[in-house]
ZARO-351394 format. One line per 3 residues: number of its first residue (from 1); their letters; for each residue x, y, z of C-alpha. Coordinates in steps of 0.1 Angstrom, whole numbers. Each point is the difference from the previous one (the first is absolute). Layout:
! residues N
NUM	A	X:Y:Z; ...
***
This chain:
! residues 966
1	XXX	-587:276:-32; 25:11:-26; 22:16:26
4	XXX	-2:-31:23; 10:-23:-29; 29:22:-9
7	XXX	13:0:36; -3:-38:1; 21:-3:-31
10	XXX	26:23:14; 0:-19:33; 3:-34:-18
13	XXX	29:13:-21; 18:12:31; -5:-34:16
16	XXX	12:-19:-31; 31:23:-2; 8:-6:36
19	XXX	-3:-38:-4; 22:1:-30; 26:21:19
22	XXX	-2:-24:29; 3:-30:-23; 30:15:-17
25	XXX	17:7:33; -6:-36:10; 19:-14:-29
28	XXX	36:-12:4; 22:30:-4; 24:1:-30
31	XXX	29:8:23; 8:-11:36; 26:5:27
34	XXX	27:-26:-4; 29:9:24; 11:28:23
37	XXX	29:8:22; -8:23:30; 33:0:20
40	XXX	32:6:-22; 32:2:20; 32:-12:-16
43	XXX	-9:-4:-36; -2:28:-26; -32:-13:-16
46	XXX	-7:30:-23; 36:1:-13; 6:37:8
49	XXX	33:-8:19; -15:5:35; -17:-26:22
52	XXX	-27:19:19; -38:0:7; -7:13:-35
55	XXX	8:-36:-12; -34:-12:12; -19:-13:-30
58	XXX	-33:-15:-12; -3:-23:-30; -31:-4:-22
61	XXX	-7:-31:-23; -22:1:-31; -27:-26:-4
64	XXX	-16:14:-31; 2:-16:-34; 14:32:-16
67	XXX	20:31:9; -16:20:28; 3:37:8
70	XXX	4:6:37; -7:37:-4; -24:12:28
73	XXX	4:-31:21; 14:7:35; 24:-15:25
76	XXX	-7:6:37; 6:-13:35; -24:-2:28
79	XXX	-35:14:-6; -8:35:14; 35:5:13
82	XXX	37:-5:-8; 14:14:-33; -19:19:-26
85	XXX	-11:-23:-29; 23:0:-30; -18:4:-34
88	XXX	18:-18:-28; 5:23:-30; -19:-6:-32
91	XXX	19:-20:-26; 16:-23:26; -4:-33:-19
94	XXX	5:-35:13; 2:-30:-23; -19:-33:5
97	XXX	17:-22:26; 26:28:7; 10:18:32
100	XXX	2:37:9; 19:12:30; -7:33:18
103	XXX	26:14:25; -8:23:29; 21:28:-15
106	XXX	-25:1:-28; -33:-8:19; 8:17:33
109	XXX	-18:-29:17; 17:-8:34; -8:-35:12
112	XXX	1:-5:37; 25:-26:12; -23:-8:30
115	XXX	-29:-9:-22; -21:16:-28; -22:-8:-30
118	XXX	11:2:-36; -29:8:-23; -5:2:-38
121	XXX	-29:23:-9; -20:4:-31; -4:35:-15
124	XXX	-34:3:18; 17:-6:34; -13:-35:5
127	XXX	25:-27:12; 10:-24:-28; 25:-18:23
130	XXX	15:4:34; 21:-18:26; 6:8:36
133	XXX	32:-9:19; 8:2:36; 38:-3:2
136	XXX	31:4:-22; 35:-13:-4; 29:20:-14
139	XXX	2:-3:-38; -27:-27:-1; -30:2:-22
142	XXX	-36:-13:1; -6:-20:-32; -28:-20:-15
145	XXX	10:-37:-3; -12:1:-36; 2:32:-21
148	XXX	-33:17:-1; -16:-26:24; 8:-24:28
151	XXX	5:9:37; 23:26:14; 33:-11:16
154	XXX	30:16:15; 22:-30:-9; 8:8:-36
157	XXX	31:21:-9; -8:35:-13; -4:1:-38
160	XXX	-10:35:-11; -10:-1:-37; 4:-38:-2
163	XXX	-21:-31:9; -4:-10:36; 19:-32:6
166	XXX	12:-20:31; 36:6:10; 16:-29:-18
169	XXX	26:17:-23; 18:21:27; 34:-15:8
172	XXX	0:-16:34; 26:13:25; 24:-27:12
175	XXX	9:-9:35; 35:3:14; 13:-3:35
178	XXX	20:32:-3; -18:31:12; -6:26:-27
181	XXX	-10:36:0; -4:1:-38; -35:12:-8
184	XXX	-24:-27:-13; -13:1:-35; -35:-7:13
187	XXX	-29:24:5; 18:19:28; 36:8:3
190	XXX	3:-1:38; -16:-33:10; 32:-20:3
193	XXX	6:-20:33; 23:16:25; 36:-11:-2
196	XXX	0:-6:38; -15:-34:-5; -31:8:20
199	XXX	-33:-20:-5; -16:29:-19; 13:16:-32
202	XXX	-5:36:12; -4:-1:37; 15:-17:31
205	XXX	-29:-12:23; 23:-5:30; 37:0:6
208	XXX	0:-35:13; -12:-15:-34; 34:6:-16
211	XXX	16:-30:17; -26:-25:-11; 3:7:-38
214	XXX	26:-10:-25; 7:14:-34; -32:19:-7
217	XXX	-7:-2:-38; 2:34:-16; -11:13:-33
220	XXX	28:8:-25; -4:17:-33; -4:-23:-29
223	XXX	30:7:-23; -7:24:-28; -5:-19:-33
226	XXX	29:3:-25; -23:-8:-30; -14:35:-7
229	XXX	14:20:-29; -8:30:-21; -12:-13:-34
232	XXX	-14:28:-22; -3:38:1; -22:23:-21
235	XXX	13:36:4; -17:18:-29; -36:-10:-6
238	XXX	-19:21:-25; -25:-16:-24; -7:-33:18
241	XXX	-23:-3:30; 23:-24:19; -19:1:34
244	XXX	-34:-6:-17; -18:30:16; -12:12:-34
247	XXX	24:29:-4; 36:0:-13; 18:22:25
250	XXX	33:4:19; -16:-23:27; 6:-29:-24
253	XXX	36:-1:10; 7:-33:16; 26:-21:18
256	XXX	-2:-38:0; 14:-24:26; 5:-37:-7
259	XXX	0:-29:25; 25:-26:-13; -10:-27:25
262	XXX	-29:-24:0; -10:13:35; -25:27:6
265	XXX	17:31:15; -16:28:21; 17:32:-12
268	XXX	-18:22:25; 25:26:14; 24:-3:-30
271	XXX	8:34:-16; 4:15:-35; 19:32:-6
274	XXX	18:19:-28; 30:22:8; 12:-6:36
277	XXX	10:36:5; -31:16:-15; -27:-7:-25
280	XXX	-34:-14:11; -9:-10:35; 6:-37:6
283	XXX	-30:-23:-3; -7:-27:27; -20:-30:-13
286	XXX	-30:-5:22; -3:-31:24; -14:-32:-13
289	XXX	11:6:-36; 9:-34:-14; 19:-10:-31
292	XXX	-7:-36:-8; 27:-25:-11; 15:10:-33
295	XXX	-23:30:-1; 1:37:-5; -11:32:18
298	XXX	-5:31:-21; -1:33:19; -12:31:-19
301	XXX	8:36:8; -35:8:11; 6:-25:28
304	XXX	36:6:8; 3:37:-8; 35:-7:-14
307	XXX	6:23:-31; 27:-15:-23; 20:24:-21
310	XXX	-3:-5:-38; 36:11:-5; 14:-26:24
313	XXX	-3:-10:36; 6:-27:26; -24:-25:16
316	XXX	8:-16:33; -16:-30:17; 5:0:38
319	XXX	-8:-25:27; -21:12:30; 32:6:20
322	XXX	12:24:-28; 26:-24:-14; 4:6:-37
325	XXX	-8:-32:-19; 3:12:-36; 7:33:-19
328	XXX	-8:6:-37; 13:30:-19; -15:9:-34
331	XXX	6:27:-26; -23:19:-22; -33:-18:-6
334	XXX	-22:0:-31; -37:3:4; -18:-33:10
337	XXX	33:-19:0; 8:-23:29; 34:-5:16
340	XXX	0:-38:5; 23:-25:17; 13:-28:-22
343	XXX	6:-36:11; 37:7:5; -7:28:24
346	XXX	8:29:-24; -26:26:-10; -12:10:-34
349	XXX	-25:24:-18; -5:-26:-28; -27:-21:17
352	XXX	-37:7:-4; -17:13:32; -15:-29:20
355	XXX	-13:13:34; -10:-30:21; 16:-25:-24
358	XXX	34:-14:-11; 24:22:-19; 4:-12:-36
361	XXX	19:12:-30; -18:14:-29; -1:-23:-30
364	XXX	-4:13:-35; -20:-17:-27; 15:1:-36
367	XXX	-34:10:-15; -18:32:5; -28:-1:26
370	XXX	-28:24:8; 16:9:34; 10:36:9
373	XXX	36:10:7; 11:-10:35; 10:36:7
376	XXX	-28:26:-7; 10:30:-19; 1:35:15
379	XXX	-27:13:-22; -23:-30:6; -5:-2:-37
382	XXX	-6:-36:-11; 26:-12:-25; -11:-13:-33
385	XXX	-20:-32:3; 19:-31:-11; -21:-25:-18
388	XXX	2:-38:4; 16:-21:-27; -17:5:-33
391	XXX	-34:-17:-2; -24:-4:-29; -26:27:-5
394	XXX	-32:-9:18; -16:-17:-29; -25:-29:1
397	XXX	17:-34:-1; -22:-28:-15; -7:-28:25
400	XXX	-14:-35:-3; -30:9:22; -18:32:8
403	XXX	18:14:31; 7:34:14; 34:16:-2
406	XXX	25:-25:14; 17:8:33; 37:0:5
409	XXX	10:-35:11; 28:13:22; -20:12:31
412	XXX	-9:-26:25; -9:-4:37; 33:-5:19
415	XXX	-7:0:38; -30:4:24; 0:7:37
418	XXX	-36:-5:14; 6:-1:38; 20:30:13
421	XXX	3:4:37; 32:11:16; 17:18:-29
424	XXX	-8:34:-13; 3:-11:-37; -14:33:-15
427	XXX	22:21:23; -29:22:11; 10:-3:37
430	XXX	-26:-26:9; 0:-38:-5; -36:-7:-10
433	XXX	-22:-20:-25; 7:27:-26; 36:-14:-2
436	XXX	-13:-28:-22; 17:2:-34; 1:-15:-35
439	XXX	31:3:-22; 1:0:-38; 32:-6:-20
442	XXX	8:10:-36; 26:-25:-13; 0:15:-35
445	XXX	23:25:-17; -26:27:-5; -20:20:25
448	XXX	-37:-8:4; -28:24:8; -26:-17:22
451	XXX	-27:27:-5; -34:-17:3; 13:-33:12
454	XXX	-18:-16:30; 11:-18:32; -25:-23:17
457	XXX	-2:-28:24; -26:-28:-3; -21:1:-31
460	XXX	-37:11:6; 7:7:37; 24:14:25
463	XXX	12:36:-3; -10:26:-26; 24:-3:-30
466	XXX	25:29:-2; 7:16:-34; 35:14:-5
469	XXX	-1:38:-5; 14:18:-30; 37:0:-8
472	XXX	13:-27:24; 30:-15:-17; 23:-29:8
475	XXX	35:4:-14; 18:-29:-16; 12:-24:28
478	XXX	-19:21:25; -24:-7:29; -32:17:11
481	XXX	-13:-5:35; -36:8:7; -12:3:36
484	XXX	-36:-6:13; -2:38:8; 4:6:-37
487	XXX	-21:-29:-14; -26:-7:27; 5:-37:-6
490	XXX	-4:-19:33; 17:-34:-4; -11:-29:22
493	XXX	27:-13:24; -14:-35:-3; 4:-2:-38
496	XXX	-12:19:-30; 6:7:-37; 18:30:-16
499	XXX	-8:8:-36; 15:25:-25; -25:10:-27
502	XXX	3:21:-31; -20:31:-6; -27:-21:-17
505	XXX	-3:-24:29; 21:-28:-17; 21:-20:25
508	XXX	37:7:-4; 14:-19:30; -13:-17:32
511	XXX	13:-17:31; -17:-17:29; 17:-1:34
514	XXX	-7:-21:31; -3:12:35; 30:22:7
517	XXX	19:8:32; 4:35:12; 23:22:-21
520	XXX	7:-30:-23; -3:5:-38; -11:-23:-29
523	XXX	29:3:-25; 5:-11:-36; 33:-19:-5
526	XXX	23:0:-30; -14:-34:-9; -35:14:-3
529	XXX	-13:-16:32; -15:19:29; 14:-5:36
532	XXX	-5:13:35; 36:-8:10; 16:31:-15
535	XXX	6:31:23; -22:30:-10; 18:23:-26
538	XXX	-24:28:-11; 15:19:-29; 29:-26:-4
541	XXX	7:-33:-15; -14:-31:17; 28:-21:14
544	XXX	2:-29:25; 9:8:36; 37:1:6
547	XXX	23:5:31; -4:37:-5; -38:6:-5
550	XXX	-13:29:-21; -4:30:21; -37:7:1
553	XXX	-18:30:14; 3:0:38; -22:15:27
556	XXX	19:28:17; -13:13:33; 6:36:-8
559	XXX	-21:26:18; -12:14:-33; -3:-27:-27
562	XXX	28:2:-25; -16:-7:-32; 26:-13:-24
565	XXX	-7:19:-31; 8:-16:-33; 10:21:-29
568	XXX	-14:-27:-22; -36:-11:-2; 15:-34:8
571	XXX	37:-9:4; 17:-8:-33; 30:-23:-5
574	XXX	22:31:-6; -12:18:32; 0:32:-19
577	XXX	-24:28:6; -24:-12:-26; -38:-5:0
580	XXX	-4:27:27; -26:-9:26; 2:30:23
583	XXX	-29:12:21; -5:29:-23; -10:-25:-27
586	XXX	19:18:-27; 18:-18:-28; 26:16:-23
589	XXX	-9:1:-36; 29:-23:-9; -19:-29:15
592	XXX	-24:-1:-30; 14:-19:-29; -14:3:-35
595	XXX	-37:-8:1; 3:-28:-25; -8:-35:11
598	XXX	15:-31:-17; -29:-18:-16; 19:-32:-8
601	XXX	5:-12:36; -23:-26:14; -13:-6:35
604	XXX	18:-23:23; -16:-34:5; -18:-6:33
607	XXX	20:-21:24; -15:-33:10; -8:-2:38
610	XXX	23:-25:17; -25:-12:26; -25:-26:-10
613	XXX	-36:5:13; -3:-37:9; 4:-6:38
616	XXX	31:-18:9; -5:-31:23; 36:-10:4
619	XXX	20:32:4; 23:4:30; -15:31:16
622	XXX	3:2:38; -6:23:30; 30:22:6
625	XXX	-9:27:25; -30:11:21; -8:30:21
628	XXX	-30:-7:23; 2:30:25; 2:34:-18
631	XXX	-1:28:25; 15:34:-8; 10:-4:-37
634	XXX	-21:4:-32; 12:-32:-17; -24:0:-30
637	XXX	7:37:-8; -36:12:2; 9:28:25
640	XXX	-19:-18:27; 13:-21:29; -24:-30:3
643	XXX	7:-30:22; -18:-23:-25; 4:15:-34
646	XXX	38:5:5; 6:-37:8; 17:-18:-29
649	XXX	13:-33:-13; 28:-3:-24; 4:-28:-26
652	XXX	32:-11:-18; 2:-16:-34; 28:-26:0
655	XXX	-4:-7:-37; 22:14:-27; -32:9:-19
658	XXX	-29:23:7; -30:-16:17; -37:9:-3
661	XXX	-15:-4:35; -36:3:-12; -21:-24:21
664	XXX	26:-4:27; -14:5:35; 13:18:31
667	XXX	-15:-11:33; 7:-1:38; -12:-29:22
670	XXX	-18:-29:-18; -38:1:4; 0:32:21
673	XXX	14:35:3; -3:23:-30; -17:-8:-33
676	XXX	26:-14:-25; 12:24:-27; 2:-12:-36
679	XXX	26:18:-21; -17:16:-31; 11:-5:-37
682	XXX	31:20:-8; 16:-6:34; 34:-7:-15
685	XXX	33:-4:18; 33:4:-19; 28:-25:0
688	XXX	16:0:34; -22:29:9; -23:10:29
691	XXX	-37:7:4; -13:19:30; -37:-4:9
694	XXX	-14:25:25; -29:-5:24; -21:27:-17
697	XXX	2:-22:-32; -4:-35:15; -23:7:29
700	XXX	21:-25:21; 5:11:36; 30:-16:16
703	XXX	1:-3:38; 30:19:16; 9:-27:24
706	XXX	-6:-33:-18; -15:-11:-33; 6:-21:-31
709	XXX	7:13:-35; -7:-24:-29; 5:2:-38
712	XXX	-21:-24:-20; 2:-9:-37; -31:3:-23
715	XXX	-8:-37:5; 0:4:38; 34:-16:6
718	XXX	21:16:27; 29:19:-15; 15:14:32
721	XXX	-10:10:35; 15:17:31; -11:-2:36
724	XXX	11:25:26; -8:0:37; 15:33:10
727	XXX	-3:35:-13; 31:13:-19; -8:34:15
730	XXX	-17:31:-13; 11:8:-36; 23:-30:0
733	XXX	-2:-30:-23; 8:-37:-1; 24:-7:-29
736	XXX	17:-29:-17; 38:0:-3; 10:-8:-26
739	XXX	-30:11:-20; -26:-26:-8; 18:-30:15
742	XXX	16:9:34; -13:-1:35; -24:27:13
745	XXX	14:26:23; -9:34:16; 36:12:-2
748	XXX	-3:16:-35; -6:35:-14; -36:5:-12
751	XXX	3:-1:-38; -33:-3:-18; 6:-8:-37
754	XXX	38:-4:5; 25:-27:11; 0:-8:37
757	XXX	30:14:19; 11:-10:34; 4:28:25
760	XXX	36:10:5; 16:-21:28; 7:21:31
763	XXX	36:10:7; 11:-18:32; 21:30:11
766	XXX	-29:25:-2; -32:2:19; -31:21:3
769	XXX	7:38:4; -6:17:33; -24:29:0
772	XXX	-20:20:25; -38:-3:1; -9:31:-22
775	XXX	22:-15:-28; -13:-35:7; -36:10:-5
778	XXX	6:13:-35; 17:-32:-13; -18:-23:-24
781	XXX	-19:-30:13; 23:-30:-1; 32:19:9
784	XXX	21:-17:26; 14:26:25; 13:5:35
787	XXX	-17:27:21; -6:8:37; -23:19:23
790	XXX	-15:2:34; -27:-25:10; -34:17:4
793	XXX	-24:-30:-2; 13:-33:14; -14:-34:-11
796	XXX	-36:-5:7; -13:34:-12; -11:-12:-34
799	XXX	14:-36:1; 26:-20:20; 24:4:-30
802	XXX	-6:36:-9; 19:29:17; 4:37:-9
805	XXX	32:21:1; 4:38:-5; 29:25:-5
808	XXX	4:35:-14; -38:4:-2; -6:-31:-21
811	XXX	-14:-34:10; 1:-34:-15; -17:-34:7
814	XXX	24:-29:5; -12:-36:-3; 21:-25:19
817	XXX	-2:-34:-17; 3:-34:16; 24:-4:29
820	XXX	6:10:36; 8:37:5; 12:17:31
823	XXX	-25:18:22; -9:33:-16; -12:30:19
826	XXX	-10:36:-9; 30:23:-4; 26:-26:-11
829	XXX	20:7:-31; -3:-27:-27; 22:-5:-30
832	XXX	-17:-22:-25; 11:-16:-33; -28:-10:-23
835	XXX	-20:5:-32; -27:26:-5; -34:-13:-9
838	XXX	-35:13:-5; -23:-19:23; -36:9:-8
841	XXX	10:36:-6; 24:4:29; 38:3:-6
844	XXX	18:-25:22; 35:-12:5; 0:-38:-1
847	XXX	27:-14:23; 6:-37:-7; 14:-10:33
850	XXX	15:10:34; 35:2:-15; -11:31:-20
853	XXX	-11:20:30; 23:18:25; -13:15:32
856	XXX	15:28:20; -8:14:34; -32:21:4
859	XXX	-2:38:1; -29:23:10; -30:-10:-21
862	XXX	-9:22:-30; -28:24:8; -31:-2:-23
865	XXX	-7:27:-25; -34:17:2; -20:-3:-32
868	XXX	-37:6:-9; -22:-30:-7; -5:10:-37
871	XXX	38:1:-6; 6:-37:6; 14:-15:-32
874	XXX	31:-10:-20; 21:30:13; -3:-13:36
877	XXX	3:-37:-7; 22:-17:26; 2:30:23
880	XXX	-11:3:37; -28:27:2; -27:12:24
883	XXX	-35:11:-10; -30:15:19; -35:-5:-13
886	XXX	-36:-7:7; -10:-37:-2; -23:-4:-30
889	XXX	-4:-37:0; 11:-31:18; 8:-33:-17
892	XXX	10:-34:13; 37:8:0; 1:36:-11
895	XXX	-15:34:6; -3:31:-22; 13:34:11
898	XXX	-7:34:-16; 13:34:11; -19:18:-28
901	XXX	26:-6:-27; -10:-35:-10; -5:-34:16
904	XXX	29:-23:10; -2:-37:10; 16:-11:32
907	XXX	8:-38:2; 4:-22:30; 16:-34:-7
910	XXX	-17:-30:14; 23:-16:26; 22:31:1
913	XXX	11:20:30; -26:27:-6; -33:-12:14
916	XXX	-32:9:-17; -12:31:18; -35:8:13
919	XXX	-6:32:-18; -32:17:-10; -9:16:-33
922	XXX	2:37:1; 27:2:26; 34:16:-7
925	XXX	31:-22:1; 37:5:-3; 18:-29:-17
928	XXX	37:-7:-6; 11:-26:-26; 19:-9:-31
931	XXX	-15:8:-34; -3:-32:-21; -16:-10:-32
934	XXX	-19:-32:-9; -23:-5:-30; -16:-34:-6
937	XXX	-1:1:-38; 19:17:-28; 5:27:-9
940	XXX	14:8:35; -14:35:4; -10:15:33
943	XXX	-5:-23:30; 20:22:24; -5:-7:37
946	XXX	15:9:34; 14:-30:19; -4:3:37
949	XXX	29:-16:19; -10:-1:37; -29:12:23
952	XXX	20:31:7; -4:11:-36; -37:8:5
955	XXX	-12:27:24; -29:23:3; 4:32:-20
958	XXX	-9:36:7; -36:11:2; 2:19:-32
961	XXX	17:-10:-32; 32:21:-7; -9:5:-37
964	XXX	-37:9:0; -4:9:37; -31:-22:1
***
């Protein structure tokens, strides 16, 4: 009995252990595949100076809440074949929300251009994530539509080491009537139309077509921008960790480029070099590296490989065609001193280093401060500590009431940013919720030590209060910016409180902010009022917006995130290397003033909130913008694309005062639709400001095609309403122009929480760019283009308005809108002008009328490509294929085939030319058709089918299946 009982215990322990292991494997992995590029051709993706097959790469995205060690995890391609798995070395860390790119020259993984599977394996060999593909395009990547989630697409531009975004920032090639052989600045350098004015850009279908065409539009290179300049150079780093990797080293050398225009510029292909006749090898900036308007790009030595001489050197900025744009020559450099360009174009060593920010002169204060010398000494021996102005000895001061030691009255809350989204405010390489920040300001004449002080949001709720660690000083006239990654305070976007408390819990300062727009800050003005109308200025004085906005941190699409290290814990008005906040966490001893505290200072009074809690029944608050049909964008910033939660309604306050919207009601159609949403207490909207309410908050579901949006006052009176009878389009909005009072239109940019802006008027002289089908398929939805291909499926295959064209191994669905079109037959060449759209998951070119379609004489029809039934998917969408399989099931208008690799649905259109066949289950059939996609409801995942064109597309197959031999 004893032995039996022991064996039972052992058996149960093994079962429980196995269940725990299985449960652990079933959990969402902390890291996932995010993007991969299997077919490099013309682009040097790994930056080694050579474009070859070693430029293949795989990108991983981190979903965990903390840093994650990838050590032991594996990258692999197809299971039980292909390349040997690559084991990631121990100590390979990835930060939350960050990216990690692995090139083939490191992993040895060779991805097959004809189709393969990319797999991410746990250390135990189980698959954490995988994605199969069945075709490739040169220098095109497979990307998730949302980082770490979403569906896979081939339509986004490659972005190794950066977020996956639609191709909206790439400059659009212009059309001219002059043939050009200049390489295009698009994803391939050879896809320009032929200068012989033939109907196709790269091939002449027949010699007779030449006479029927006039002035074929050709791609010409967009002129190189003239707004790029060298701005700052750091030749001799020593003590400061400028690149933020945790170690001061020679790799902290950097070169900074500045974009002086307000237009975003793609600097991919531009080059940096030192001496032209020697020195380091020139560095070519990777493709899709953008510098936003009035923004900076900092390139460190570990990225560029350029070694700058400490005794003097040259730095060159060159265009992609090797034309020299700017040359800077410098002499002997001191340690951690930057060579900076001044406003008049001359260069100086006298400015404080400011990588990623404007170059400013060092200003000196007349009184001694507890800051270290701007230039560290050779011996690294701290100079004698200077003390603040004389203060009384820390003796007890009699007070009228029993209180703790008074706090200095010179520290206050100065600025708060609760809703970061697009800007990497903390410069860690990723724009995330951790970019929330709170800024303190010391307006006194003495430094203040905040040891033991507390930051908090709402009293008795919200986040856990954060206590300031030891020896955190604010110099006189200085600023201290504290990010969420430091404090852990999560500020509500819809409104919250921020409180500064003394070490005994007494309130020192407090502010309450309303709902804030993305990347907008709540700022204290010189008059003592708080406003949402100032541009964000972390570490600097709050000033109203001017014609030249303050340059704030910008998102740079660099392959490896360029963290802009700050020598200071927060920027100080003098921009000197004070209050060091390097990744090493070290502070020089000169930062600590004398440990005495002034006991005679009193705490600053608590400001009175400006918003009254009483609901306002007469305020002029109106509807200003609505977005009813989200599709591919995460509008509410929760890292999930949701067709309901990401809907939003924007309100505008037309009053010159703040308004409390508590008790106001948002609703759709009267006596129907969604349940009305009543705004809770504290729903304040600033003077002239905006309030964005998302579907996940209100529960209101707006119909995409038609609905009513109503805003009601607390007494039930109608404040405003808007009725629409047509969808504005996916991820498009209806907006008022001008804000709050103008007519409603769909012709605006989408600007939640910001002023409405009309889309730029099209230039009459320009038109949509011409591009071949492989390039057309990777454009963003909504792009207006001209493309052409050979007709493979005439009208009637899927509908009387839908046809399919194909060229260069790529297919595309073309929808012919209202109007009479000429007869279309298989083999004809079609040139179509239209706008790309996503119709229930399928990419289509929407042609608005017969005038946008040109038809040329037919050629021999395109032969179908043989694929397996299990391969039918996105990679084959729009292409003519042939499959052989056994009939598994027969539906009313479809049948299912399987050759042993997976089932595929074959669809026969009712009323089409292909008659419904009499075919028995279990028989083998050979089917030709066009791969299409249609999914009834969002999200549009799967739903691939083979559209049969005519009766000739279906025939009896061989007796045995070619795959399994059955």
